[in-house]
Structures are given as structure tokens and as C-alpha cells.
N, C-alpha and C positions, 0 to 999 in steps of 0.2 A: 306176425309179430315175432321177432327174435328176442326171446326172453333175456338172454345174456346181455344184449344191448340195452334193453329197458332197465335192467338192474344197474348196469354201468352208468347210465345217464343219471339215475337217482343217487348213486353213490358219489358221483362227481359233483353233484349239485350241493352237497353238504359242505358247509364252510364254518371254520372256527368262530368267526365273528357272529354267527347265528346261534351258537350253542348257548343255552342258559348257563348261568354261573353254577347252578346245581349240577349240571352235567359235567362241567369241567372239574368240579370238586370230586365227583364220583370217579371220573377217569383217573384223577390223581390217586384216589384210594385204591382203585384196582391195580394200577401200575405199581404202587408202593407195596401192596400186599403180594403181588406176584413175584416181585424181585426178592422179597424176603423169603418166599417159598423156594425160589430157585437157588438162593444162597444156601439155605438149609439142605436142599436136595443135592447140591454140588458134591457133598461128601459121601453120597450113597454109592454102593457098588454099581447100581444101574447106570448112574451118570459117569462113573469112572470108566466103565467098559466102553461107553459111547465115546468118551473123550480119548481114550487110548487108541481106539481104532481110527478116529478122525485125525488125531494128531500124527499118527504113524503114516497116513496116506496123503495128508495135505499140510503143507507148510507155507510160510510166507504171507499169511494173512495179517490184517490189522484190526480184527474184530475180537472183542473181549469174551473169553469164556468166564462167566461169572464165578467169583470165589476162587479164582486161580490166577496165575500170572501168564497163562497160555493165551496166545492170539492165533486165530484161524481165519481163513476166508469166510465171507459172510454166510454162505450156504451151510458150512460146517458149524459155525458159531450158532446159527439159528437152530440147527439140529440138536447140538449138545445142550444148549440152554433150554430148549423145549423139553428135552428129556428130564433135565434137572428140575425144571419148574413143576413137573407133574410126578416126580419120583416119590414124593411123600403123600400125594393126593390131598394136599392141604390148600390148593389154589381155588379161586372163586368159581362160581357156577352161574349159569343163566337158565331161568325157567323156560324161556322161549326156545333156546337151543337144546335144552335138556343135556347140557354138557358144560365144559369148562372153556370159556372163550379167551380169556386173557393170556393163558399159557400158549395158545396158538398164534395170537396176534402180536404180542409184545416181542418175543425173541427175534422174529425176522425183521421187524421195523427197528429194533435196537441195533441189530447188526448192520442193516442197510443204512440206518442213520449214522453209524460210525463211518461207513464207507463214504457217504455223501456229505458228512459233517453238517447235519441238520440241527435246527434249534429244538429246544424242549417243547416249544409251542407247536412246531410242525409234527413232532412225535405224538403229542396229545391229539392233534387233529386227525392224524392217520389212524390212531387207535380207535377213536369214536367212529370214523368212517368204516373201519373194519368190523367193529362190533355191530353196527347197524346192518351191514351187509349180511353177515353170518346169521343174525337173528331174524332178519326179514325172510331170507331163504328158508330158514327153519320153520317159519309159520306156515309155509306151504306143504311141509312134509310131516311135521310132528302132530300128535305124539306117536303115530303109527311107526314112524322111522325109528324112534327110540325103542319102542316095545318090540319091534321086529328083531332087534338084536344088533343094529348098527351102533357104533360108538360115535355120537354126534360131535363130540369134542374134535375128532379128526375129520369125519365125513362132511361136517358142515363148517367147522372152524377153518378149514383150509380156504374157503371162499372169503372169509374175513381177513385172513392173512394176505391173500392176493390183492384184495381191494385196498388194504392198508398200505401195502408195499407199492401198489399202483399209484396211490396218492403221493408218496415220497418221490416216485420216479416221474411224476407228472404225466401219466398215461392219459391220452384222450379217451373219449367214450368207446371208440372202436377197438383200441388196443386193450383197454380194461376189459371189454367184453370177451376179447380173445383170451386174456389171462384167466377169466372165470371159466371159459369153455375148456381150456387146458386142464383146469383143476377137476373138471368132471372125470377125466381119465386118471387123475392122480389121487382122488379121494379113496380112503381105505380105513379099516378099523372095525373089528367085531368084538362084541362083549364077552365072547367065550374066553378071551385072553385076560379078563379082569382077574386080579389077584396074582398076577405075575409081572415080571419086568417088561413084558410086551405092552402093557397098558400105557406106561409113560413113553414107550417107544412110539406109540401112535401120535403123541403130542409132538415129539421131535420130528417125525417124518412129515406131519402135516405143516408144521412151521417152516421146515425147509422147502417143501414142495410148493407152498403158497408163494414164497419168495422166488423160487425157480420159475413158476408160471409167469409171474409179473416180469421177470427179467427176460424170459424168452419172448413174451409179447412185445416188450420194449424194443427188441431187435428185429421185429417183423415176422416172428414165428406165427403160423396159422393154426386155426382150429375151427370146427364146425360152428356156424352161427346158431344152429339149433341144437346144441349139445344138451340143453336142459329138456326141451319139450319134444324132441325127436321120439318116435315110437320105441327106439332102443336107446334113449337118452337117460339122463340122471334120474328124472322123476319116475319114469316107468320102470327102470331097472332097479333102482334102490328101494322104491316103495311098492310098485306094481299098480296096474290100472285100478282106479277106484279108491286108491289109498293116498291121494295127494290132492291139493287144490292150489294150482298155480295162481289163481286169482287173488289169493291171500298174500302173495309176495309183494305186489307192486303198490298198493294204495298207502297213502299217508306216511311216507318215509319222513322220519324226524318229527312227526306230529302226534305224540311226543316221541323223542328218541327212546329206543328200547332200553337204553342205559338208565332211564328214569322210570319207565313203566313197561313191563313189570320190574325192570332193573336187574342188577346182579346181586348175588348173595356172597358174602365173605364168610368163609368157614371158621367156626369156633373150634372145631375138632378135626384132627388129621385123619379123617376116614371118609368113606362114601357119604355123600350129602343126604341121600335118601333116609338115613337113620338118625339124622341130627335131632329131629323133633323128639324121637323116642329117648335119645340120650339126655336131652334137656329134662324130660319127665323123670328119668331114672335118677339123675343128679339131684333134682328137687326132692324126690322121695327119700333118698339117702340122707339129705340134710335135714328134712323136716322130722323124720321118724327115727333117725339113728339106726337104721336097719342093720341087723347082724346077718351075715351071709348064711349062717347055719340055721337061721329061723325062717328063711325064705322057702316056701313050699311050692308055689306056683306063680308064674308071671305071665300075664296076657298082654301082648302088645298089639294095639289096633292102629292101623294106618291105611292110607289109600292103597288099593290093590296095585297101583302103578309103582309104589315104593317097595312092594313085596315081590319084585321080579326075581328070577332065579339067581342073579348075581349077588343078592344079599342073603339068600336062604342057604347058607353054607356054614360048616364048622370052621373054626380057626385052626388050620393045619400048618401054617408058617406065618412069619411076620407080615408079609405082604397080603396073604390071604385074609388075615385077621382084619385088615382095613375094609373088607367087604362082607364081614360077618355081622349081621344084625345082632345075633345072640351074644357074640363076644362083646360088642360095643355096649349093649345094654347091661350085660352082666358086669362088665368092668366098671360101669358107672354106678351100679348098685353096690358093688364091693368097695370101691375106692372113693366114690363121690366126685370123680373127675375122669376125663379121658384126654390123655396128652401124648406127645410124641414118644415118650419113653415106653408107653404101653404097646408100641408097635416095633419094638427093637429087641434084638436078641431072642431069648426064650420067654419073654413076657407073655406071649400068647398061650403058653403051656401051663400057666398058673393053675394048680389043681383046685383052689378055692373058686376061682372064676369059672372053671369048667364045670364044677358042680352046679353053680347057679345057671350056667348056660343050659344045662339039662332040664331045668324047670320052665324054660321059656317056650311059649307057644304064640302063634300070631293069628290074627284075623284081619281081613281086608274090608274096605268099604269102597264105594264107587262115586262118592259125592265130590265132583270136581271143584266145588267151592271150598273144599277142605283138603286140597291136593297135598299139602305138606303138614297137615295136622297129625297129631299123635296122642295116644292115650296109653299109659302103662298102669296096669292093675296088679298089685302084688298081694297074694294070699300068704299069710304067715302061719307057722305051725300051731299057733295058739288060736287060730280061727279068725283073727282080725284081717280086714282088707284095707289096703292103702291105695289110693287112686290119685293120679296126677295127669292132667291133659294140657296141651298147648295148641293154639290155632296154627302156629308156624314156629320154626326154630328161631332162636336168637341169631341174627345175622341175615335173615331172610329179606332181601331187597331193601329199598328205601323205607318201607313201612315199619321194619323191625330191625334196624341196623345194629351192628356192634358199636359200642360207645367209642369215642376217640381214645379213651384210656385202654380199652381192649385191643383196638387196632394197633396202638403203639406197643403194647406189651407183646402181642403176637409177633410183630416185626422184630422187636428186640430179641425175642426168644429164638426166632428163626435165623436172623442174621448173625446172632451171637455164636452160632455153631461154626462160623467161618471168620468173622471180622472182630477186631478189637472194639471196645466200648466207644472209644473216641471216633473211630470210623463209622460206627453205627449211628451215633448222634448226628454227625455231619451229614451222612447220607440221608437220614430221615428228614432233616431240615431242608436239604437240597430238593428232595422229592416233593415236599410240600409247596415249593416254589418253582417247580419244574418249568412252568410256562415262562419264567424269566431267564432261563438258562440259554445262553447263546449257542452252545454246542453240546450235543449229547456226549461227546468225548470227555467233557469235564465230569459228567455223571458216571460214566463207565469206569473211569480211572479210580473212582472211589470204591469200586467193588472188586479190586484186584487183591489177591492174597497169594503169597509165594508158597504154594502147596504142591506136593508131588502126587501123581496118580500112577506111578510106575509100580 
């Protein structure tokens, strides 16, 4: 059995007309949220560097660089928009993938969609196909793949990007299988680079490479039919013998769609998702008890040991690094009663009051997979009192605990407002709510243009 071909057959069997209304609605939410994150991220130094290099080397394209007036060829637009979408680490996550799916899938299909002048409905269909592909492959390798140190956003998301682009290009089963096999040699990204500009670079590279693989395959490029299951293929090389289960990849595609179960999670806070449950607890404690920072003696944070991996067990030594510091996020929530974009800008990470509280924080892990994203924060005060708050999952965790429509809109307005005018934001938000009725994605991308300079 050629695993790539079997995956391709299942991806190609998915059709918009078969998607439940709930899945279409979630796809709209994910696309809207990611575009907001990408618009906010467009002004970051990370995105600016990526754009300057791409624009200097490649001209004459017709694909939009979000939040700017620049147009690039599709591969470069996918790259820059992928970097921007992940620059603030505010984009959605997938439990199955243990990473960020939409930031890898949407930038390439948006660029390709502009090239091909596809409809909003076609974009939605391609997105769902890409998400299902990435998350089904993920089921065969996680969570060992994640815990080993790979960054699944890129190493698994690339397959979703290729499948989504393959749908827009109309690749048959054989050519889509080839695109997926090409991706085996293009997948990359390790977690040692978290807390630096290279983490969002992972997203941009994977978005570009997924599109590249699909376009190569469409032109008859070849790849090994056994790129996944070969003794030196993706499964064995990335996970190692005994640490994957290929049999989990193929059954029950779309029954239900991974978009619905376990679903995607929309971030409430602009930092690593692993600590969001603890932030919810800390915010609630601050609001309930009016905690004063100077009265905090000791803080115990209890979470699943999978949430306490090395990339969150760090001090906040710069603005990007702070996004992956559990102690900074929890301390900031206890001090301010909120965690927002401005807390990861400039020298906010160096706040001496926050750093004093950081020094009181200790962690302990548990291994109950039924409480994978649960959190408990216990605060001991200097007068001997103890305050405790626990949550079974963060606000925004999948369909079972979603952000409210009001929260989703407020987040989008906050993010897009860093680039666009209020009138643009309102029009764009309404258009995204009805994206399945848009005849051309070009009508959508023109609403995200801003005459801004990155020189």
C-alpha cells in the first residue's frame, strides 16, 4: 500500500456539499481569525524583514501581501503572509496536530486563489480539505512527534497546505500523492527556535513549500510513492520505529471532520497555547480576590506534563521569548488581570513587579490525558491565606468551550485595527462572514490592502 496515495484518495473524496453547516461556520471562524492575526503581524519586524527580502528578489506578482500595497508572486506571498500570520503567536491551534493549522493552510490557498481567481466557496472547501489532511496524518505520529521536539505547525501543516492547494489546482489522486511525497522532503521546524523570529519563519516556509509541492506535482514532477512508510521515510525518520502508528491515519476521514471533533481552538491570549488554562485561572484569581502583587508569597501551577515541556519553562528575556514563558504569562495575569498584545511589546517583559511575582511561581505536572489542557493555580499570600482556581480547559478550547461571537469580533477588530481603518475592518468582517457567497477571492484581498512602507 502506498500511504501517500491512500491519503490523497481520501482528501480528494471530501466535498463542500457534504460538509455540515457547523463545519462551514468553523472554517469561516478560523479564516477570519487568522486573517486578523496576519494583519496585526504584518507590522512586526519579523514580517518586515521577510517582505523586504522577498520584494527585493521577486517582482511582478499579483498576490496580496496582507496589510500592505505590495503584490508578489504566489510563492512569495504565501511565505510572507505565513510569517505575518504567526508573528504574534495569536493564531489558532489544533489538538490533533499539536500546532497551528490555519496559518499554514490559508496563506498558500489565498495566494493561489488570487492567481486562479477562485470563489470564496472554493477557498473554504480547500481549507477544510487541508485541515483534515494535516490532522489525520498527525494522528499517526502524535504526541510523540510533538514531544520529541518537532514543530508540528510546519512539519505536519505542510501536508495540509499541499492538499489544500491540490484541491484548487484540481490534482488527481496520483498527482496529489506526489505532492504529499514531495512535502516529506520539505518538512522542517524544531522547537529549539521557539521564542525567536525563526518560529514564525517555520510557518512561512511551510506555507510556501506546500504550495510549491502542489505546483511541482501539477507539472509532472516525481517523488517516491513510499515516502511516508519507507524504512527511511517520514514516519521512521521523524518519529523513529515504534513511535508512530500509520494505521491511525486512514480510517474514518470526515466522520466527523477533525474541524468539529476535537476541533480547533481560537486563542484568547497572544502567547503559547499551552499556558492559556493557567492564564484563565490567574485572571479569575485577580478578579475574585483583588490580589496585590506584593502580597503574593508562592504560586503553584499544576498542568499536564505535556504542557510543561522545556519551551514554556523559561524566563522572559525579550519580547518574543516572553510569549513562551509560563511564569511571565501567569505573573502578568496575576498583576494586571489580563494578558494582551501590549504585554509582549517593547520592554513590557522587563516589568520589575511582574518579575518579582515570576520568582514565586513553581510548577507541577500530571499525566491524566483526560485533563490534557486543564490547569490549576494556587496562590499563597503573605498573610497565610490560600486562593485556588481551576479550569478543565481554556476559554476558546475547541467547539465545546468556544470564544463568544463578541470575543471573536473584538479580537479581530483589535488585530486588524493595527493596520486598517475602522470602515475597512467592518466591511472585511462582514465579507468574511459571508465568504461562501463571494465570487472571487480577489474581492476579499483588496479589502486588506494598506499603503504602508517596510523600507
